[in-house]
N, C-alpha and C positions, 0 to 999 in steps of 0.2 A: 708797483702800479696796480691799482684795484680795478678789476674788469666787472662790468654790469651788463647784464642781457636785456635790461628794461628798454634801452633805446631802440633795440631791434624790434621788440614787440610794438612799440610806439610807431616805428616806421611802417610795418606791415598793416597796423590798424589804420593809419592814415591812408595808405595805398588801397586798402579795401573799401574805405569810405569814398575815395576818388572813383574807383571803378563803379561802385553802386551808384553813385550820382550821375555819372556820365550815362550809364545804362538807364536810370530813371529819365533824365532829360532827354535822351534819345527818343524814348518811347513818347514823351510828351510832345516833341517837335513832330513826330509821325502823326500822332492824333490830331494836333493842331492844324497841320498841313491838310489833312484829310477834310476836316470840319471847314476851313476856309474855302477849299476848293469847291465843296459841295453846297456851300451857303449861297453862291452868287446866282441870282435869278436875272436873265436878261430882259430888256425892255423891247417888245415887238411892236414896231410902229407900222402904220400903213405904207406899203411899198417895200417892206423888208425883203432882203435876199437871204435865203437859207443856205448856208455853206455846209455841205455835206461831204466830209472827207474821212471815209473810213480807212482804217489802218490795220496792217497785219492780215490775218486770216479772218474770214467771216465764220463765226462759230455759234453754237447754241447756248453755252453756258455763260455766266457771268465772269469775265476775266479779271481778276484782282489786279488793282493798279497801284498799290502802295509803293511799289519800287519805282514807278514813273514819277512820283511826285517829288521825291528828293534825290534823284539820281545825279542831277547836275548836268544832264545832257538828255537829248531826246531818246526815249526807249520806246520802241514800237510795240503798240499794245493791240491784241487782237480785238475785233469788233463783234458785238452780239447781234445777231440777225434780227431779233425782236425789237431792239432799239431803233435799228434802221427802218423797219416796217412801221413802228409806231410814229416815228417822225414824219415819214413820207405821208402816211395816212392823215396825220393832223394837218400837215401843210396843205393837202388837197382841199380841206374844208376851212382853212384859216384865211379870212379876208384880207389879213394885214400881210401875208407872204405872197409877193408877187412873182417870184420865180425861185428856182433852185439851182444852185451851182454844184455840180458833181465833181469834186477834185478827187481823181483816182490815183494820183501819184504815189501814195503810200500803201495802196491795196497790193497784198501779196498773193491772194488767191481765195478760191472758195469751191465747194462742191457746187455742181451745176444746179442741183435742186434749190440751193439757197439763192443763186442768181436768178433763177426763174421766179421764185417768191418776190425778190426785190424788183424785178422787171415789172410785174403785175402792179406793185405800189407806184412805180414810176409812171406807169400808164395812167393810174388813176389821177396822179397830179397833172399830167398834160391834158386829160379829159376835163379837168376842172377849169381850163383856160390859162393855166400858168405855163410859164417857159421852163424848160430844163435844159441847161448847157453842161456838157461834159468836157473835161479837160485832163490831159495827162501828158507827161513828157515823152513816155514810152507806153504803148498799149500792149499789154499781155492779152491773151484770148479771154481771161476773165474780165478784165477791164473793159475790153471791147464789146463784150456781151451786153454789159450794162449800158455802155455808151450808145448802142444801137437804138436804145429805146428813148434817147433824147432827141431834141430837134436839131441840135448842132454839136457835131463832135469836133473838138479842137485839139490840135496836137502841136507840141512845141517845134519850132523850126529844125531842131536837131534830134527830134524824137524819132521812134521806129514803131512800125505796125507790120507784122507778118504773121500768117497763120501757120501753125505747126502741127495741127491735128491732135488727136488724143492717142497716148500710148501708155502702156504699162510695162516697165522693164524692170528687172531685178538680177542681181548676182546669183550665180549658182555655185554652191561650194563642194558639191559631191565629189568631184575630181580631187580637189585639194585636200579635202578631209581624208579620203582614202589615202593619199599620198603620205599623210602623216600618221596614218593608223588610227584615225579616230572614226568610230562607227556611230551611226545614229539609228537607234531602233525606232521604227515608225509603225504605228498601229492606226489605221484609219478605216472609216466606214463611208464610202462614197468616192467614186472614181474622179469626181470633179473637185474633191476636197484637196486643192493644190498648194496650200500654204506650206506643207512639208517637203514639197519637191526641191526647193534650193539646197537642202541639206542631204539629199540622197541621189541628186542628179546633176548633170552638167548642161541641161537645157529643158525647155518647157515641154510637158507632155502633150500628146495629141488632144486628149480631152480638155486640158487646161486652155490649149490654144483655140479650140472650137468655142468654148465658153466665153474666153476673153474677146474673141473676135466679134462674137454676137453682141455683147452689151457695150463694147467700146465703139463699135459701128453704130449702135443705137444712139449713144450719147453724142457722137459726132453728127448724126443725122438730125437729132433735135437742135443741137447748136446751129448748124447751117440753116435749118428751117427758119429758125428766129431771125437770124442775121439777114438772110435774103428777104424775108418778109418785112422787116423794119426799115431795111436800106433800100428797098425797092430795086434789088439786083438779083441776078440769076445765080443758081449754083454753078452754072457754067462759067460765069464771070469770076467766081472765087476760085474755081479749079484753075482756070487759066492764069490767075494771079499767083496761085502757089506754084504751078509748074513752070512758069516763066519768070519767077521772082528775080532771080539772078540777072537775067537779061534786062529787064525793065529797070532794075535797080542800077545796072551799069549805064543805061541811057540816061538816067537822072544823076549820074555822077555820084552815085552811093548815097544820094539824099533820099532816105526812106520815107520821110513826111511827104515830099513831093510825088514819090512813087505811089503812095496809098491815095493821095488826092487825085492822081490822074486816073484811078480806077473807080473813083467815087466811094472809096473805103472810108474816108474821112472827109469832113466838110471844109474846115478852116485851119490855116497854119498860122499860129500866134503864140506869143509869150504869155506867161500866167496872167500878168496884169491887164493885157489887152482881152484875154478870154473872160476874165472876171467883169470886165466893163460890159461885155455882151449880155451878162445877166441883168444888168440894171445898176442905177446909181443909189438906190435906197440903202437903208441901214443894213449892214452885214451882221447876220445872227449866227453864231457857232451852233452847230446841230446838237452837241453835247448839252450846251446850256438851254437849247430849245426844248430838249427832251425833259428838262426838269419842270419846265412849265406845264408839260403833259401830265406828268406824275402829280404835281401839285393840284390839278383839277380833278383827279381821281376821287371818288366818294365811296364810302361804304355802302354795301348793297345787302339787302336781306339774305341772299344767296350767293354762293361763289362756285366758280368752276376752277379746280385745281390743275394747273399745268406742271407736270413733273418732268423736269429736263434731265434726260439720261444720255449723257455724252461721254464717250472714251471707251476704253477697255473695261470688261466686267470682270471684277476681281473680288476675292473675300475681304471681309473686314471693313473697317471704317476708313474711308478714303476722302481726298480732297476733291474740289471741283476739277473737271476735266478727266475724271475717272468714275466709274460706276462701282462703288463699293457696296457689297451686299448688305452689310450692317447699316451703313449710312441710308440706303434707300428703304430697307425694311422699317427703319425708325421713321422715315418720313411718311411712308404709307400707313404706319400704325397711327401716326397723329392724324392724318387725313381721315382715316376709317372712324375715328372717334368724333371728328368734328361734324357736328350736325348741320352746320351752315354750307358744307361742302355738298353740292348736289350731284356733281360729276367729275371724273378725272380723265384728264389727257396725259398719256405717256408720250413725251416728245423724244423720239429716239434718234440718235446720231452716233451709231456704234457698229463695229464689225464683229462684236461678240466677245467672248472671254470663257471664264470658268463655268463648266456645268453646275457645280454645286452653288456658285453664286447666282447664276441665272435662275436657277430652280427656287432658291430662297426668295427672290424677288417675284417670280411667277405666283408663288403661293401667297405672297402678300397682297398681290393684286386681286387674286381670287377672294381673299378675306374682304377686300374693300367692296367687291361686287356682292358679297353676301349681305352687306349692309344696305343693299339696294341703290348703290351708287353705279351709274353708268360708266364704263371704262372704254376709252378709245385711244387707239394708238395712232399717232401722227408721225409718219417716217420722213426724216430729212434726207441728207445726202446718201446714208447707208444705214441699213437696219437688217443685219445679216447674221447668220450663225446663232450664237447665244442670245442676241437681242431679238431675233425672230422666235427664239424658244420663249422668252419672256412674253412676246406678243400674243401668244396663244392664249393668254388669260383674258384677252380683251373681247368686248362686244363688237367692235368694228375696227378696220384698219384702213387708214387713208395713206397714200403715198404720193410722192411727186412723179412726174413721167420719167425722171432720170434717176430716182432713187435705185440704189443697188440693195436687193433684199434676196431672201432666200438662204442659199448656202446650208441647206439643211443636211448637215453631216457632222461627223465627230471624228476627231483624231488625237493621238497622243504622241509624244516624242520624248525618248529617253536616250541621251548621249552615253556613249561608252568610250572613255578616254584611257582605259587601262593599258591598251596596246602602246598608245602614244607615250604614256608616263614611263613605261618600262624601256621603250626603245630610245628615247631622247634623253630625258633628265636621269634615267636610270632609277625610277622610283617604283616600288612594288608596294602592294597593299596586302596585309594579313591581319588577322584577328580571331576572335572567338564570338560566336552567336549561340543563342540558346535554341534557335530553330533555323531551318533551311532558308527562312525568309528574313533573317536579321539584317542582311546587307541589301535588302530591296531598295531600289531608287538610288543607290550610290552610283555616281558616274564613273568611279574608278574601279568598280567591279562588274564584270560581265554578267548579264542577265542568263539565268537558267531557262531551260525549256518551260518549266512550270511557271516561272515568273512572266514569261512571254505570254503564256496561255491565260493567265490571270488578267493582264492588261488587255489582251485581245477581247476576252469575254467582257470585261467592263466596257470597252469602247462599243462593242456590239450591243450591249444592253442599253447604254445611253442612246445609241442610234434608234433602237426599237421604240424606246421611250419618246424620243423626239418625233419620229414618224407618227406614234399614237396620238401625241398632243395636237400635231398639224391636222390629222384626219378628223379627230373630234371636234376641234375648235372652228375648223374651216368647211365642216361638213363634206369631205372628199373621201372617196373610197380608198382604203389603204393601198390598194394596188395602184391606183392613180397616183397617190402621194409619192410611192416609190419612184415613180417615172419623173416626178419634177424635183425630186430631192437628190440625193447622191452628192451633196456638196456643190450643186450648181448654183451660181449666182444669175439673178434675173433682174432686168431693168423694170421700172415701175409699170409701164404699159403692159408689159408681158405678164407681171405678177397679177394684174387685175384680170387679165384674160384667162390665167390658169387657176385663178381662185385664191391666190396667197394674199390678196388684198381686196377690199370692197370697191374702192373708187380712187380716182386720182383727185387730190385736193390739197390746199395749203393748210398751215396751222390755223388760219382764220376760218377756214371751211370746217376744220374739225371742231373748233370752239363753237361755231353755230349748230353743228350736228349735235353736239353734247347738249346744248341748251334745248335744242327741239326734242331730242330723245328724253330728256329729263322734264320736259314740260315746263320750263322757266323762262320768264321774260326779263324780269329786272335782276341782274347779276353782275358781279364783278370778276375779273380773271386775276388770279394769284399764281405767281410762279414759285416753285419749290425746287430747290437744288442743295446740294451739300455746301456747307460753309467752312471756310478755314478756321482752324482754332487760333487763339491769340499767339501762341508762340510761333506758328508758321507765318502769320501776318508780319509780326515783328521781324523775324529772321529774313524774310524775303524783302522787306522794306529796307533793312540795313544793308543787305547784300546789294540791293540796288544802288545804294550810295557808293559802295566800293567798286561797282563795275563802272562807274563813271570815268571817262577819260581825263576829267579835271581832279586836281588834287585838292578837293574842297574840304572844308572842316567837317562835313558830314562823312566824307570818305575816311578821313583820319579816325572819325569817331567809330566807325564801323570796325576798322582794322584793330582798334584798341580794345573794343568789347566784345567782339564777335567770339572770341574764345570762351567767354562766359555763358553763351546761349545753351550749351548742353546741360547747364544746371537746372533748366526748366523741365527736363525729363529724366526719368530714372535711367533707362537703358537706351542707348543711342544705336546699339548694334542690331541691325534688322536682317542679319544674314540668314537667320532661320526662316523668316518670312520669305526671302528671296528664294531660298532653297525649295521651300514648300511650292512656291508658284511656278518654278521651273520644272520640278520633278514630280509633283503629286499626281498620281495616275488619275484621280478624280477630276482634275482640272483639265480636261482634255478638249474643250472647245475653245479655240484662240481666234484672235482677230483676223478678219479677212481684209482684203484690199479696199482702199478708198482712193479713187482717183480725183485728184483735186485739179481743177483748171487754175492755171497760173498764167 
């Protein structure tokens, strides 16, 4: 019997063609779905009702939605603040829009500053004479804040509304790490730089508790001030509602909706269809579709104001949306610097900080933009602290919201030491040879020598001195005074203005108006700049969205069949070196601070 290997080659050739074709058609389907989804423009007729239903968290950057399109089930996508603001501002002047129906059921939460900006836009709609109705099955504090600015707060008969206040809690691992023989070498400049505490202690320190109490109480005060003003109730009413909630809930036989209505916390108890009817009988227009009509009307202008959206942790390299990659933002700013049509730049920050080296690279790029005669303004969102305040020192002006968390002018570094743990439990020891006494520097399985500790300490202290110098120079504050407001302490927006860390309180819209005024321009357009996903990431996320569907769809099967081929798009998929660098590089010593989200 004669054996031939040719049929095997033919089989694998056919299999290869099938896989390549499936991958190709998968990409075509994704692109086609995106095009179809983005091509629809709604018809807005007189008496139309705008359906505004934000989903997920309210964020600053554009959240990709490729995965949503083909997943086969509803995938909750975060909502961009600027889109909500644009839609509400347009609805306020659109004679065809008679009312806005604010459906808050799928909103997960937001920083208070973003809620405050949306609230201003809702007031503009109401001031234009249009109705605004809010509905949710259950009201979190974030949902309720927005609902307070509407004329009718409607809750589902089985819904819930209770106030929980604002808190910041975290686990402390110090005791547990010590039990297992794991040490964490901490180097910090600033008593209030508390992000390291969970790894070296079992409770919050006195300075951290002092600072947290101050800005959390400020956030809660601002929240209650808005609620009591808009609902025409007193703080005492809310305090009584909170303190006796269990008692009054029992009187209403556990019905939270009736309990809230009895205290004038909400106005109406109704199901969704009944609530929607209160907004009017006109044509219902989805807000995402309505947003397309706004962008379609935008026209080119002789000059532009560039809004650079910087959201997320600050890290080195080229990074996707939701992170502030130094290389990504230096590239963006380099393009803006060369663009003669850009008259001014607004850096819209929503970040708790990150790498010193990455922050400094972006700060220098902003300075280069200023050297070209372009005005630079920082607009702070929910948080602009630590490394992101470092970047802010390159600006001409800083605007923040009353509830913005900022400052945190301090530096820290953390280097774990797991050598004792490895030897005691798995029985692993580390040995080797190095050409110098520093060859084992930053290895978590080898203890630091005193010289190594001194080097890191000096590096942190130098970074802190540089930080203080930048703040003092840019904000025109004496160095001695800067030291008093630094130390890693976080400040609320109002306090930041009082102590000179910010120039004024204002929204992104106010920052844009200030940029135009300072640049002396009248006719301009506003362009947004942020990192974009590369093709491979977009395809990978879109296909992954298919597979995460609960339904066993054809698209899900397609993903499972071809997902293994995706690594072929890149040479090296192992990013362990980058992870190691981010964790243990002593130069990357400023890390994210806290962001308190209202949920």
